[in-house]
N, C-alpha and C positions, 0 to 999 in steps of 0.2 A: 072332812077329807079333802074337799076342794081347797079350803083355806090352808090346810096342812101342805097340800101340794103346791099352793101358790107361794108359800114362804121360800122354799128352795129356789123357786124361779126368781123371786125378788132379790134374794141374796146373790144368786148367780148373776143377776143383772148388775147388782152393786159391785160384785167382784170383777165382772167384765168391765164395768166403768172404771174401776180402780186400775185394772190391768191396762185398760186403754189409755188412762192418764199417765200411768207409769211408762208405758211404751211411748206415749207421746212425749213425755219428759225426756226419756232416753233418746228418742229420735231428735228432740230439740237440742240436747247436749251434743249428740253426734253431728247434727247439722251445724250447730254453733261452732264446733271445733273446726269444721271445714271452712266456715265463713270467717274465722278469726284471722288476725294478722299473721303473716308468715314468720317462721322462726328465723332469728338473726344468725343462727349457727350455720344454716345451710346443710345441704346433703351432697354437694359435688365432690368428686375425687380431688385430692390434693389441697383441699381447703384447710388452711392453718398449718400446712407443712410443705416442704419443698417437693416438687414433682420431679419426674425423671428428667425433664428438660433442663431444670435448674441445676441438677447434679451434673449433667453433661457439660453445661456452660462453665460450671465451676472447675471441673476437671480440665477442660480445654484451656481456660485461663491459667491454671496452675502449670499445665504442660508448656504453654507458650512462654510464660515467665521463666520456667526452668530452662527451656531451650535457649532463650535469649541470654540468660545468665551464663550458660555454657559457652555460647558464641563469644560473648564479651570477654570471658576469662581466657578463651583460646586466642582471641585477638591480642589481648594484653601480653600473654605469654610469648606469642610469635614476635610481637614488636620488641619485647625485651631481648629475646634471643637474637633477632636481626641486628639490634644495636650493639650487643656484645660481640657478635661475629664481625661487624664492621670495625669495631675498635681493635679487635685482634688482628684483622687483616692489615689495618693501617700500621699497627705496631710491628708486625712481621715484615711488611714491605719496606719499612724504614731501615731495616738492617742491611738489605742488599741493594736498595734503590738510591741512586744519586740524583738529587733534585736541586736545581738552581734557577735563579731568575737572571736573565741576561738582557742587556740593552740590544737594540738592533745592531747587527754586524753581519759581515759577509758569511760567516760560518753558520749561524743559526738561520739566516735567511735561506741559504743553500739547502740545509736539511729540511726546512719547512716546505720547500718547493719540489721535493722529490715526487716524481709522478705517481708512484705507488704509495698512497697514504693509508693503506690498510694496516691492520694489526697483525698480519701474518708474520711468521718467523723470518721469512725471506725478506719481507719489507723492512723489518727492523735491521737486518744485516746490510741492506742497501743504504739505508740512511747512515749507518755507522761508517760505511765506506766513504760516503760523501763528506762526513765530518772529518775523517782522517785526511783526505785530500785537501780540504779547505784549511785545516789547521797547519798543514805543511806549507801552505802558501802565505800564511800570515807572517808579516815581518816582525811583529812584536813578541812572538813566542820565543822563549829561551832555547838556546842550542841544545841543551841537555834533553829537554822535553821533545824537541823536534827529532832528535836522534832516536829516542825510544819509540816515537810514533812511526818514524820511517822504517825502523827494524820490524815493527809490527806489520806495517803495510807489505813489506817484502815477504813475510811469512804467510800472510793471508791475502793473496792477490785479487780474489773475487768474493762476492757476497756468499756464494754457496759454501765456501771454505769456512765461513764464520758460523754456519748453522750449529746450534747447540752451545755456542759460546756467548753470543749476544742475545740476551732476552728482550731488551728494550733500548731503543734509541729514538727519541722524539724531541721535536722543538716546534712550538707553535705559539702564536700571540695569545696573551692572557685576555680575559673578557673585559677586565676593568681598564686596561691600557694596552693598545695594540703595539705600542712601541717597546713593550717589555715581553720577552719570550720566556715561556716555561720550558726548561730543558730537563729531560728525564733519561737516565742511563741505568742499565742493569746488565751486568756481565758475569760470567762464570769466574771462579776463583783464580784460574790460570791467567786471566787478563787483568787482575787487580793492579799490577804495576803499570799497565797501559792506561787503565782508568785513572790512576793517580796522575799520570802525565796529562791526560785530558782535563782533569780538574784544575791543575796548575795553569794549563794553557788557556782554558776558558776564563779562569779568574783574572788572567792578564788582560783579557778582552772586556773585563768589567762584570763578569758573572758573580753573583753572590749565592752561596750554597746554603741550603736549609737542611738541618739535621733533626732527627726525631720523627715521631709520627706526623703524618700530614693532617691538616685541619679537616673537620667534618665537611662532607660535600652537601649539596642541596637536599638530596634524597634522605640522608641520615638526619639532617636537621628537621625535615618535615615529619619523619616518623617520630622523632623525639617530641616535637610540639604536639602532635595528635595524641600521643600516649599520655602526655601531661593533662590533656583535656578530659580523658575518660578514666584516668587513674584515681 
């Protein structure tokens, strides 16, 4: 009876030892897994894929490039439009504007010395009146042309009476050569016969006239050069 009772106790001890070894082995495995090298994959957020910050930067860069592209396209379009407008203005101005290059003489000098050098309508008429009086005093002018100019002076005795008829009358030294004056005249159609007498009279004094659109000015050339650089 005692032996029979001792057998279960021995088996129980053996089982307990086995369970203890199994538990010890399981504990060792678990402990070993904890002490093993860390996984190379990692567990942090965003590992191996773009995070929210990267997406924002990408969207910002795309938006910035898109906006810069629009600004560049708008700049090019505005530049082309301004150049086309400038060409049109020069072409239209050439139809009504009289342009000449004159050597220094009493007439162009008197016009350039008018006290009021503004671009107002009355200033243009005052310079026209000075040119009328100066041409009448020139001895080289043909009698026929002087007669036309004198009749015109009698019809319009002061600058105010010329308002609406004289749009432009200027004479000033050129930048390249101060001994050469640029003369510009523009009048209404009812003064064309007088303007023709002016042209003949000024030509007698050595003025050479230019026809067709004027050459591009500095601003138009600059816009054209800058557009060529970004086009």
